[in-house]
C-alpha positions in Angstrom: 0.0 0.0 0.0 1.5 3.3 -1.0 2.2 5.8 1.8 0.5 9.2 1.8 2.0 12.5 2.5 0.5 14.0 5.7 -1.2 17.3 5.6 -0.3 19.8 8.3 -3.4 21.5 9.9 -3.7 24.4 12.3 -6.2 23.3 14.9 -7.3 24.6 18.4 -5.7 23.0 21.5 -9.0 21.2 22.4 -10.9 19.7 19.4 -13.3 16.8 18.8 -11.8 14.3 16.4 -14.2 11.5 15.6 -11.6 9.9 13.3 -9.1 9.5 16.2 -11.3 7.3 18.4 -14.4 5.1 18.2 -16.1 7.4 20.8 -17.0 11.1 20.4 -14.7 12.5 23.0 -12.8 15.6 23.5 -9.0 15.2 23.5 -6.2 17.7 24.3 -3.8 17.8 21.4 -0.7 19.9 20.4 -1.3 22.7 18.0 0.4 20.9 15.0 -0.6 17.3 14.4 -0.2 14.9 11.5 -3.4 13.4 10.2 -3.4 10.6 7.6 -6.3 11.0 5.1 -9.0 8.5 5.8 -7.0 6.8 8.5 -6.2 6.8 12.2 -4.0 9.3 13.9 -0.5 7.8 14.1 3.0 8.8 15.0 4.8 10.8 12.3 8.0 9.2 10.9 10.0 11.7 8.8 6.9 13.4 7.4 5.3 10.1 6.5 2.4 8.2 8.1 3.2 4.7 9.4 0.2 2.6 8.6 -1.0 0.6 11.6 -3.9 -1.7 11.3 -5.8 -2.7 14.5 -7.9 -5.8 14.1 -11.3 -5.8 15.7 -12.2 -8.4 18.3 -13.4 -11.7 17.0 -16.9 -13.0 17.5 -15.6 -15.5 20.1 -13.9 -12.7 22.0 -17.1 -10.7 22.1 -18.9 -13.8 23.4 -16.5 -14.2 26.3 -18.7 -12.2 28.8 -21.5 -14.7 28.1 -19.2 -17.7 28.3 -17.5 -16.5 31.5 -20.8 -15.6 33.1 -22.3 -19.1 32.4 -19.1 -20.8 33.6 -19.3 -18.8 36.9 -23.0 -19.7 37.3 -22.5 -23.4 36.8 -19.3 -23.5 38.9 -21.2 -21.8 41.8 -24.1 -24.2 41.4 -21.7 -27.1 41.7 -19.7 -25.6 44.6 -22.7 -24.9 46.8 -24.4 -28.2 46.0 -25.0 -30.6 49.0 -23.6 -33.5 47.1 -20.7 -34.3 44.8 -20.3 -34.7 41.8 -24.1 -34.7 41.3 -24.3 -31.0 42.0 -24.7 -30.1 38.3 -27.7 -32.4 37.8 -29.2 -31.6 41.2 -29.1 -27.9 40.5 -31.4 -28.2 37.5 -28.8 -26.6 35.2 -27.7 -29.8 33.3 -30.3 -29.6 30.5 -29.9 -25.8 29.9 -26.2 -26.3 30.0 -26.2 -29.0 27.3 -28.4 -26.8 25.2 -26.0 -23.9 25.6 -23.1 -26.0 24.7 -24.8 -27.0 21.5 -25.6 -23.4 20.7 -22.1 -22.1 21.4 -20.5 -24.6 19.0 -17.1 -26.4 19.3 -14.8 -23.7 20.6 -17.4 -21.9 22.7 -18.5 -25.2 24.2 -14.8 -26.0 25.0 -14.3 -22.7 26.7 -17.3 -23.3 28.8 -16.4 -26.9 29.7 -12.8 -26.3 30.7 -13.5 -24.5 34.0 -16.1 -27.2 34.9 -13.6 -29.9 34.1 -11.0 -28.2 36.2 -13.4 -28.0 39.1 -14.2 -31.6 38.9 -10.6 -32.7 38.8 -9.3 -30.2 41.3 -12.2 -30.7 43.7 -11.9 -34.4 43.7 -8.2 -34.3 44.2 -8.6 -32.0 47.2 -11.3 -34.2 48.7 -8.9 -37.2 48.5 -6.3 -35.2 50.3 -8.5 -34.4 53.3 -7.4 -36.2 56.5 -9.7 -39.1 57.2 -11.5 -39.3 60.5 -9.5 -42.4 61.5 -6.3 -40.3 61.6 -7.8 -37.8 64.0 -5.7 -37.8 67.2 -2.8 -39.8 65.7 0.7 -38.7 66.5 3.2 -38.6 63.6 6.7 -37.3 62.9 6.7 -35.4 59.6 9.3 -33.4 57.7 8.0 -30.3 55.9 8.4 -26.6 55.3 6.9 -23.6 57.1 4.9 -22.1 54.2 3.4 -19.0 55.9 4.4 -16.4 58.3 3.7 -17.8 61.8 1.0 -15.7 63.5 1.3 -15.2 67.2 -2.0 -15.0 69.1 -2.3 -15.4 72.9 0.5 -17.9 73.5 -0.1 -19.8 70.3 1.7 -19.7 66.9 -0.2 -20.8 63.9 1.3 -21.5 60.5 1.0 -23.6 57.3 3.1 -26.7 57.1 3.7 -28.3 53.7 4.7 -32.0 54.0 4.0 -35.5 52.7 1.8 -38.0 54.4 0.6 -41.5 53.4 -3.1 -41.4 52.7 -5.0 -44.5 51.3 -1.7 -46.2 50.8 0.0 -43.5 48.8 2.4 -40.7 49.8 0.7 -37.4 49.1 1.8 -33.8 49.3 -0.5 -31.8 51.5 -0.7 -28.7 53.7 -1.6 -28.7 57.4 -2.7 -25.8 59.6 -0.4 -26.3 62.6 -0.7 -24.7 66.0 2.4 -24.5 68.3 1.7 -23.9 72.0 5.3 -24.2 73.1 7.1 -21.3 74.8 9.5 -19.3 72.7 8.9 -21.4 69.6 11.8 -20.9 67.2 9.9 -21.6 64.0 10.5 -19.1 61.1 8.8 -18.8 57.7 10.5 -20.8 54.9 12.4 -23.2 57.2 12.3 -26.9 56.9 11.6 -28.8 60.2 11.0 -32.3 61.5 8.0 -32.0 63.9 6.0 -34.4 66.0 2.4 -33.5 65.3 -1.0 -34.7 66.6 -3.3 -34.7 63.6 -6.8 -33.2 63.6 -9.4 -33.7 60.9 -10.7 -30.6 59.0 -13.8 -30.3 61.1 -15.3 -27.0 62.3 -18.2 -25.6 64.2 -21.5 -25.3 62.3 -23.8 -22.4 63.4 -26.2 -20.2 61.4 -24.5 -17.0 60.2 -21.1 -18.0 61.6 -18.0 -18.6 59.4 -17.7 -22.1 57.9 -14.2 -23.3 58.9 -14.5 -26.4 56.8 -15.2 -24.3 53.7 -12.2 -22.0 54.4 -9.8 -24.9 54.9 -11.0 -26.6 51.7 -10.9 -23.5 49.6 -7.3 -22.9 50.8 -6.3 -26.5 49.9 -5.6 -27.4 53.5 -6.0 -31.1 54.3 -6.4 -30.8 58.1 -5.1 -29.3 61.3 -2.5 -30.4 63.8 -0.6 -29.2 66.9 3.1 -29.6 67.9 3.8 -32.1 70.6 6.8 -31.8 72.9 9.4 -34.2 71.6 13.1 -34.6 71.1 12.3 -35.2 67.4 11.5 -31.5 66.9 14.4 -29.8 65.2 15.2 -27.6 62.2 16.7 -29.3 59.2 17.5 -26.4 56.8 16.6 -22.8 56.2 14.8 -23.5 52.9 12.8 -26.3 51.2 11.2 -27.3 48.0 7.5 -27.3 49.1 7.2 -23.5 48.7 10.4 -22.2 47.1 9.4 -18.5 47.1 8.9 -18.4 50.9 12.5 -17.9 52.0 12.8 -14.8 49.8 9.6 -13.4 51.2 10.8 -14.1 54.7 14.1 -12.5 54.1 12.5 -9.3 52.7 10.0 -9.3 55.7 12.9 -9.6 58.1 14.7 -6.8 56.4 11.6 -4.6 56.6 11.3 -5.3 60.3 14.9 -4.4 60.9 14.5 -1.1 59.1 11.2 0.0 60.7 11.4 -1.5 64.2 8.2 -1.0 66.1 6.7 1.8 64.0 2.9 1.6 63.8 3.1 1.3 60.0 5.1 -1.9 60.0 2.2 -4.4 60.0 0.6 -2.6 57.1 3.8 -2.3 55.1 4.5 -6.0 55.5 1.1 -6.7 54.0 1.5 -4.2 51.2 4.9 -5.3 50.1 5.3 -9.1 50.6 1.7 -10.1 51.4 2.6 -10.9 55.1 -0.4 -10.2 57.3 0.8 -12.0 60.4 1.4 -8.8 62.4 -2.1 -7.3 61.8 -4.1 -7.9 65.0 -7.8 -7.7 65.6 -7.6 -4.0 66.3 -6.0 -3.3 63.0 -8.6 -5.3 61.1 -11.4 -3.6 63.0 -10.1 -0.2 61.9 -9.9 -1.3 58.3 -13.4 -2.9 58.4 -15.0 0.1 60.0 -13.5 2.5 57.4 -14.0 0.2 54.4 -10.3 0.0 53.6 -9.7 -3.7 53.9 -9.1 -3.9 50.2 -5.9 -1.8 50.6 -4.2 -4.7 52.4 -4.7 -7.0 49.4 -2.1 -6.9 46.7 -4.4 -6.4 43.8 -4.8 -4.4 40.6 -3.3 -1.1 41.8 -0.1 -2.8 43.0 0.2 -5.1 39.9 -0.4 -2.1 37.7 2.4 -0.1 39.3 4.9 -2.9 39.0 3.8 -3.7 35.5 4.2 0.0 34.5 7.7 0.0 36.0 8.6 -3.2 34.0 7.1 -1.7 30.9 9.1 1.5 31.1 12.4 -0.2 32.0 12.0 -2.8 29.2 10.9 -0.2 26.7 13.9 1.9 27.3 16.3 -1.0 27.1 14.6 -2.6 24.1 15.4 0.1 21.6 13.7 -0.1 18.2 11.9 -3.4 19.1 10.6 -2.0 22.4 6.9 -2.6 21.8 6.5 -6.3 22.4 9.5 -6.4 24.7 7.9 -3.7 26.9 4.8 -5.8 27.3 6.8 -8.9 28.0 8.7 -7.0 30.7 5.5 -5.7 32.2 3.9 -9.2 32.4 7.2 -10.7 33.7 7.6 -8.1 36.5 3.9 -8.4 37.5 4.2 -12.2 37.6 7.3 -12.1 39.8 5.6 -9.7 42.2 2.4 -11.8 42.2 4.5 -14.9 43.1 6.2 -12.9 45.8 2.7 -12.0 47.2 1.5 -15.6 47.1 -0.9 -15.5 44.1 -4.0 -14.4 46.0 -7.3 -14.2 44.1 -7.2 -10.3 43.6 -3.6 -10.7 42.5 -4.4 -13.4 40.0 -7.3 -11.4 38.6 -5.1 -8.4 38.0 -2.4 -10.5 36.5 -4.8 -12.3 34.2 -6.2 -8.9 33.0 -2.7 -7.7 32.4 -1.7 -10.8 30.4 -4.8 -10.6 28.2 -4.3 -6.9 27.6 -0.6 -7.5 26.7 -1.6 -10.3 24.3 -4.2 -8.0 22.7 -1.7 -5.2 22.3 1.0 -7.3 20.8 -1.4 -8.9 18.3 -3.1 -5.6 17.6 -6.5 -6.7 18.8 -9.0 -4.2 20.1 -10.7 -5.9 23.1 -13.7 -4.2 24.8 -13.2 -3.7 28.6 -15.9 -6.2 29.4 -14.2 -8.8 27.3 -11.0 -8.2 29.1 -12.6 -8.7 32.5 -14.6 -11.7 31.3 -11.4 -13.3 30.0 -9.7 -12.7 33.3 -12.6 -14.3 35.1 -12.4 -17.3 32.9 -8.7 -17.7 33.5 -9.1 -17.4 37.3 -11.9 -20.0 37.2 -9.6 -22.3 35.1 -6.6 -21.8 37.3 -8.3 -21.6 40.8 -11.7 -23.4 40.4 -12.4 -23.0 44.2 -11.8 -19.2 44.1 -15.6 -18.4 44.4 -15.6 -19.8 47.9 -13.5 -16.8 49.1 -14.6 -13.3 49.7 -11.7 -11.8 47.8 -13.0 -13.2 44.5 -16.3 -11.4 44.7 -15.0 -8.2 46.1 -12.2 -8.0 43.5 -14.3 -8.7 40.4 -17.2 -6.7 41.5 -15.1 -3.6 42.2 -13.6 -3.8 38.6 -17.1 -4.3 37.1 -18.4 -1.3 38.9 -15.6 0.8 37.6 -16.2 -0.4 34.1 -19.8 0.6 34.4 -18.6 4.1 34.9 -16.7 3.9 31.6 -19.8 3.3 29.5 -20.9 6.4 27.4 -23.0 8.8 29.4 -25.2 11.6 28.3 -26.3 14.8 29.9 -24.7 18.0 31.3 -22.0 16.1 33.1 -20.3 15.2 29.8 -20.6 18.6 28.2 -17.7 21.0 28.4 -20.0 23.7 29.8 -21.9 21.5 32.2 -22.2 22.2 35.9 -19.6 19.6 36.8 -17.0 21.4 34.6 -16.4 23.8 37.5 -14.5 20.9 39.1 -11.1 19.6 37.8 -11.5 16.5 35.7 -9.2 14.4 37.9 -11.1 15.3 41.0 -14.5 14.5 39.4 -13.1 11.2 38.2 -11.7 10.3 41.6 -14.9 11.2 43.4 -17.1 9.3 40.9 -14.9 6.2 41.3 -15.1 6.3 45.1 -18.9 6.7 44.9 -19.3 3.8 42.5 -17.0 1.4 44.4 -18.7 2.2 47.7 -22.2 1.8 46.3 -21.3 -1.3 44.3 -19.6 -3.1 47.2 -22.3 -2.0 49.7 -24.3 -5.2 49.7 -21.2 -7.5 49.5 -19.5 -5.7 52.4 -22.7 -6.1 54.5 -23.0 -9.7 53.6 -19.3 -10.7 54.2 -18.4 -8.4 57.1 -21.7 -8.0 58.8 -21.6 -4.2 58.7 -21.7 -1.2 56.3 -19.0 1.5 56.6 -20.5 5.0 56.5 -17.1 6.7 56.2 -15.7 4.5 53.4 -15.9 7.1 50.6 -14.1 9.7 52.8 -11.6 7.1 54.0 -10.8 5.9 50.5 -10.6 9.3 49.0 -7.5 10.0 51.1 -6.2 6.4 51.6 -6.1 5.3 48.0 -3.9 8.1 46.7 -1.6 8.1 49.8 -1.2 4.4 50.1 -1.8 3.0 46.7 -0.3 5.6 44.5 2.5 6.9 46.8 3.0 4.6 49.7 3.4 1.3 47.8 5.9 2.6 45.2 7.9 4.3 47.9 7.8 1.2 50.1 8.9 -1.1 47.3 11.7 1.3 46.2 12.9 1.5 49.8 12.8 -2.2 50.3 14.9 -2.7 47.1 17.3 0.0 48.3 17.7 -1.6 51.7 18.4 -4.9 50.1 21.1 -3.3 48.0 22.6 -1.6 51.0 21.5 1.9 50.0 19.8 4.5 52.2 16.1 3.7 53.0 14.7 7.2 53.0 11.9 6.2 50.6 10.9 3.4 53.0 10.8 5.8 55.9 8.7 8.2 53.8 6.3 5.4 53.0 6.0 4.6 56.7 5.3 8.3 57.4 2.6 8.5 54.7 1.0 5.4 56.1 1.0 6.6 59.6 -0.6 9.9 58.5 -3.3 7.9 56.7 -3.9 5.8 59.9 -4.3 9.0 61.8 -7.0 10.1 59.3 -8.8 6.7 59.6 -8.6 6.9 63.4 -10.2 10.3 63.4 -13.0 9.1 61.2 -13.7 6.2 63.6 -13.7 8.5 66.6 -16.0 11.1 64.9 -19.4 11.8 66.5 -21.3 9.8 63.8 -21.0 6.0 63.8 -18.3 4.8 61.4 -20.1 1.5 60.6 -23.7 0.3 60.9 -24.5 -3.3 61.8 -26.3 -5.2 59.1 -28.4 -7.3 61.6 -31.4 -5.0 61.5 -31.5 -4.7 57.7 -30.7 -8.2 56.6 -33.9 -8.5 54.4 -32.8 -5.4 52.5 -29.7 -7.1 51.0 -31.4 -8.2 47.7 -33.2 -4.9 47.4 -30.0 -3.1 48.2 -28.3 -4.9 45.4 -31.1 -3.9 42.9 -30.9 -0.3 44.2 -27.1 -0.2 43.7 -27.4 -1.4 40.1 -30.1 1.2 39.4 -27.9 4.0 40.8 -24.8 2.8 39.0 -26.2 2.0 35.6 -25.2 4.7 33.1 -27.7 7.1 31.6 -30.0 7.0 29.8 -32.2 4.7 31.9 -35.7 6.1 31.8 -37.5 6.3 35.1 -34.3 5.5 37.1 -35.2 7.8 39.9 -38.7 6.4 40.2 -37.3 2.9 40.2 -34.9 3.8 43.0 -37.7 5.3 45.1 -39.8 2.1 44.5 -36.9 -0.1 45.6 -36.4 2.0 48.7 -40.1 1.8 49.6 -40.2 -2.0 49.0 -37.1 -2.4 51.2 -38.6 -0.3 54.0 -41.7 -2.5 53.9 -39.6 -5.7 53.9 -37.6 -4.5 57.0 -40.7 -4.6 59.2 -41.1 -7.1 62.1 -41.2 -10.7 61.2 -43.7 -13.1 62.9 -41.9 -15.2 65.5 -42.9 -18.4 67.3 -43.8 -18.4 71.0 -40.3 -19.7 71.8 -37.2 -20.6 69.9 -34.3 -22.5 71.5 -31.0 -22.5 69.6 -28.4 -24.9 71.1 -25.2 -23.5 69.6 -22.2 -25.6 68.4 -19.4 -24.0 70.4 -17.1 -27.1 70.7 -16.4 -28.3 74.2 -18.5 -25.8 76.0 -22.1 -24.5 76.1 -24.2 -21.6 74.9 -28.0 -21.7 74.3 -30.0 -18.8 72.8 -33.6 -18.4 73.9 -35.9 -16.1 71.9 -39.5 -15.2 72.7 -41.6 -12.9 70.5 -39.9 -9.8 71.7 -37.0 -10.8 74.0 -33.7 -12.6 73.8 -31.9 -14.5 76.6 -28.5 -16.3 76.5 -27.7 -19.3 78.7 -23.9 -19.5 79.1 -21.3 -17.5 77.0 -19.4 -20.3 75.4 -15.8 -21.5 76.0 -12.4 -19.7 75.8 -9.1 -21.0 74.6 -5.6 -19.7 74.3 -5.8 -16.7 72.1 -9.6 -16.4 71.8 -13.1 -17.4 72.7 -16.4 -18.3 71.1 -17.8 -14.8 71.0 -16.1 -13.4 67.8 -16.4 -16.6 65.8 -19.8 -17.9 67.0 -21.9 -15.8 69.3 -21.7 -12.4 67.6 -22.3 -13.8 64.0 -25.2 -15.8 65.3 -26.7 -12.8 67.1 -26.2 -10.7 64.0 -27.9 -13.3 61.9 -30.8 -13.3 64.4 -30.9 -9.5 64.3 -30.3 -9.2 68.0 -28.6 -6.0 69.1 -29.3 -6.3 72.9 -29.6 -9.2 75.2 -32.4 -8.9 77.8 -30.7 -11.4 80.1 -27.5 -13.4 80.3 -27.4 -16.4 82.6 -24.0 -17.9 83.3 -24.6 -21.3 84.8 -21.2 -21.3 86.7 -17.7 -20.0 86.4 -16.0 -22.9 84.5 -14.1 -21.7 81.5 -16.2 -23.7 79.0 -19.3 -21.9 80.2 -18.1 -18.4 81.1 -15.0 -18.0 78.8 -16.7 -15.6 76.5 -18.3 -13.4 79.2 -16.0 -10.5 79.1 -15.9 -10.3 75.3 -19.6 -10.5 75.1 -20.2 -7.8 77.7 -17.8 -5.5 75.8 -19.5 -6.2 72.5 -23.2 -6.0 73.3 -25.5 -4.4 75.9 -26.9 -6.9 78.4 -30.0 -6.1 80.5 -29.6 -8.6 83.4 -26.6 -10.8 84.3 -27.4 -13.8 86.5 -24.9 -16.3 87.9 -24.3 -18.3 91.1 -23.4 -16.1 94.0 -19.8 -15.2 94.3 -18.5 -17.1 91.3 -18.0 -14.2 88.9 -15.5 -11.4 89.4 -16.8 -8.4 91.5 -16.7 -5.8 88.8 -19.0 -7.8 86.5 -22.0 -7.1 88.9 -24.0 -10.3 88.4 -27.3 -11.0 90.3 -27.4 -14.3 92.0 -29.6 -17.1 90.6 -31.7 -18.8 93.4 -34.1 -21.6 93.3 -37.7 -20.2 93.2 -36.9 -17.0 91.3 -39.0 -16.7 88.2 -40.2 -14.2 85.7 -42.4 -14.0 82.6 -41.4 -13.0 79.1 -44.1 -12.7 76.4 -46.1 -15.6 77.9 -43.0 -17.8 78.5 -42.3 -18.6 82.2 -38.7 -19.0 83.3 -37.9 -20.4 86.8 -34.7 -21.3 88.6 -34.7 -24.7 90.2 -31.1 -24.7 91.5 -29.1 -23.7 93.6 -31.1 -23.5 96.8 -30.5 -20.5 99.0 -28.4 -21.2 102.0 -27.0 -24.5 100.9 -23.3 -24.9 100.2 -22.3 -27.2 97.4 -19.1 -29.2 97.4 -18.0 -28.1 93.9 -18.7 -25.2 91.6 -20.4 -27.6 89.2 -23.0 -28.4 91.8 -23.8 -24.7 92.2 -24.8 -24.4 88.5 -28.0 -22.4 87.7 -30.6 -24.8 86.6 -33.4 -23.1 84.5 -36.8 -24.5 83.7 -38.6 -22.8 80.8 -42.4 -23.3 80.3 -44.0 -22.3 77.0 -47.6 -23.4 77.2 -47.5 -27.2 77.6 -43.9 -27.5 76.5 -41.1 -27.6 79.1 -37.4 -27.2 78.6 -34.7 -27.8 81.2 -31.2 -26.3 81.1 -29.0 -28.0 83.7 -25.4 -26.6 83.6 -22.8 -29.0 85.0 -24.6 -30.5 88.0 -23.5 -33.9 89.2 -25.7 -36.8 90.4 -25.6 -35.5 93.9 -27.1 -32.2 92.9 -29.6 -34.0 90.6 -30.9 -36.0 93.6 -31.2 -32.8 95.8 -33.1 -31.0 93.0 -35.5 -33.9 92.6 -36.2 -34.2 96.3 -36.7 -30.4 96.7 -38.5 -29.4 93.5 -39.5 -32.5 91.6 -39.8 -32.4 87.8 -42.7 -32.4 85.4 -42.3 -34.3 82.1 -39.6 -32.5 80.0 -39.8 -32.1 76.3 -36.2 -30.8 75.7 -33.4 -31.4 78.2 -29.8 -30.1 78.0 -27.8 -33.1 79.3 -25.9 -32.2 82.5 -22.1 -31.8 82.3 -22.0 -32.5 78.5 -22.9 -36.1 79.1 -20.3 -37.0 81.7 -20.5 -40.2 83.6 -20.7 -38.2 86.9 -24.1 -36.8 85.8 -27.4 -38.0 84.2 -28.1 -40.5 87.0 -30.9 -43.0 86.7 -33.1 -40.9 89.0 -33.0 -37.8 86.8 -33.5 -39.9 83.6 -36.6 -41.6 85.1 -38.1 -38.3 86.5 -37.5 -36.2 83.4 -39.0 -38.6 80.9 -37.4 -36.4 78.3 -38.5 -36.6 74.7 -35.3 -35.0 73.4 -31.9 -34.9 75.2 -29.1 -32.7 73.8 -25.4 -32.9 74.8 -23.3 -29.9 74.0 -19.9 -31.4 73.4 -16.8 -31.0 71.2 -16.1 -33.5 68.4 -13.9 -36.3 69.7 -13.0 -34.3 72.8 -10.3 -35.7 75.1 -12.8 -36.4 77.9 -14.9 -38.7 75.7 -18.1 -36.7 76.3 -20.8 -37.8 76.0 -20.1 -41.1 77.6 -21.5 -44.2 75.9 -23.3 -45.4 79.0 -25.0 -41.9 79.4 -26.2 -42.1 75.8 -27.6 -45.6 76.2 -29.3 -44.6 79.5 -31.2 -41.7 77.8 -32.0 -43.7 74.7 -33.4 -46.6 76.8 -35.7 -44.1 78.5 -37.2 -43.3 75.1 -35.4 -40.0 74.6 -33.9 -38.9 71.3 -30.3 -38.3 72.1 -28.5 -35.6 70.0 -25.0 -34.2 70.2 -24.0 -30.8 68.8 -20.7 -32.2 67.6 -22.6 -34.5 65.2 -25.4 -32.2 64.1 -24.1 -28.7 64.6 -26.3 -26.1 66.0 -29.9 -27.3 66.8 -32.9 -25.0 66.6 -36.1 -26.1 68.3 -39.3 -24.0 68.1 -42.6 -23.9 70.0 -45.3 -22.3 67.9 -48.7 -23.0 69.5 -47.5 -24.0 73.0 -48.4 -27.6 72.5 -45.7 -29.1 70.4 -41.9 -28.9 70.3 -40.4 -29.1 66.8 -36.9 -29.5 65.5 -36.8 -26.7 63.0 -33.2 -27.0 61.9 -30.1 -29.1 62.3 -27.2 -27.2 60.8 -25.2 -30.1 59.5 -28.3 -31.6 57.9 -30.0 -28.4 56.5 -26.9 -26.4 55.5 -24.8 -29.2 54.1 -22.3 -28.8 51.3 -20.1 -31.4 49.8 -17.0 -30.0 51.5 -18.6 -30.4 54.9 -18.3 -33.4 57.1 -21.6 -35.3 56.9 -24.0 -35.8 59.8 -24.3 -39.4 61.3 -27.6 -39.9 59.5 -29.9 -38.3 57.0 -32.5 -37.5 59.6 -32.1 -37.1 63.4 -34.3 -39.3 65.6 -36.5 -36.4 66.5 -37.9 -36.5 63.0 -37.6 -40.2 62.3 -38.8 -41.6 65.6 -40.5 -39.1 67.9 -42.2 -36.9 65.2 -42.0 -33.9 67.5 
């Protein structure tokens, strides 16, 4: 094709050039430009136009949003199915999927089927790597590598240990979540050790609204848990290993960063931003980030990958000379890949890296890809590479944030786009920044409420300052300072990054301490989540959308109506699964009472992981009463944390067992009160009688809802049981909480005969070291005609009394919220449904 002589035109500084771009936009240009007749604006080369032809996206590329969306839909249906691998057929998507595969044709069908095949293969492989129940409690000596930064919490160090273990007759590589309770544990990240471990199956607590530990372990590819035993076999073998080869480098850089910054407040955040090490971020740090909506800043994601890729692009472009185009993109992808590997290939990092790789491939092959095709291709690649990624919150937050920003790039109409519009009074960069903050906050509103249980009211203000300071200035300075320190150069840029981060933390702290609440709990507006999602889409969707304001008003009114009070049964009893401990939530139509506060353990208690999520799910913001049966740690361990987190109307406990500042009222036999037609009466301890043990002073509570009676017994022994029967007697009991978790020292024949319980529930931990509940206790209750249930087998158990005449098992968590990664219940139906028909 013959080259054309360019014509030189005198044009204004700001002109509209429709031949330059596919969109009618204004672009600032120099006064003298070179324009090829009938072509695209290109760089001038000695007065001649270099012809560059950009190829449009193919039909298959334009179909990628549809293919990736269908793949995500089917993958989620399979992941959240209760069975495996029949989730696809059971979800009702098999027939539509086969029809779509036929419509898409050969390559389209292949693109849709590949992520599903990866999920089938990867999911089945992970299932086979899970520690079997027969290995629970077995002691083994293993050689492996510390593949995470050990996290210190309350006298316990927790880390990932990559090793090999014989499973089903074969040596398999797997990862264990190991806890080390030894004093002054010398373990460091990246080191290879021989450790004597006691294995634990990947089993967690199951409660409504609480985190699913089994899902988290499975999504992370962790086969089980273990803890270090004292042994002479425990010793370090070398400073590095082959299980996770990049870990020693990350550990060395983290150690260098700790030496340079010492105890500065910015150190935990800079460790997370540079090498992806979050082990120094404590609960207070995470609380600040959640309340201000800045958790995303601690994830190495698109902003960080873009900065590193830009640096690699610039350096390679300068060194590449005449052939700098493709080399520059290769340098950008290589630098970003190295940094992603250093950060551990998290889901946000993988998403950003996939988008960069697709954009680089399109640029080097001169393909014009629409932004949605770029995002959809990255989604498809992440599903292919990490098929279990949708089980994590980072997957949804990352892709949703990018999708919301892409919505803002769609063509808009109206005064906001005109040069003389009202918004033209503001600088363009400021308008773009404010619009991006508004879109991201509104787009992630529902997801943040769902995942974190709260909505940050200060997130737009917090991110308006934090993103430029941390993402655009702090991260480049920190990385430059880290490289300079590694090379032995002055670390002034690292200190500058720490100063910027501390200034940003001061801003976030001021927002949290402001007169208005920084975050609102989602417990009161849980029914609004679907409506909030629809309202967010209506507000974010670009104009023109006829009647958008009316639709938003309609959505708000519908949500306000849905947030009204829900009908409640006369009484609801929720026996929580808190492990080796006890906590029972009682709800009447307008009041809430908690019996026991759950256990505590080194470094934590049941409040943050169980009680608060359950109370939020139940939309409870205040407890009308809290009864602590006695002061044992498995019953009162979460008391202090619960009192600090939630208002409590009345606190009742045995006299003299709780600390003085707590201010508990004593529970005495004969005391009773009425809540919404439900009568509560203490049967034990009797005033003036001294018990031999604290267990025998437990508060025993009888609840009467119409003709249904429920007995909560604490940890009383057979001696206290006989005293109670002599003094008070017992009516027939419909639901009885087995004394002392089913210990042999309780549940004597006298109590079993007198109670004539229809259902007996033992709150106990799975395969606990005391063997609760004892087999003879189980047989004794079952011979009496009671249905015997254990929270370790069934998870949390919810019983309801609707009409005052019948007790009904409304929900067993392991039966009714079962997924294929969860440990199954002992039977398809508990005996309360199969035998007693309560």
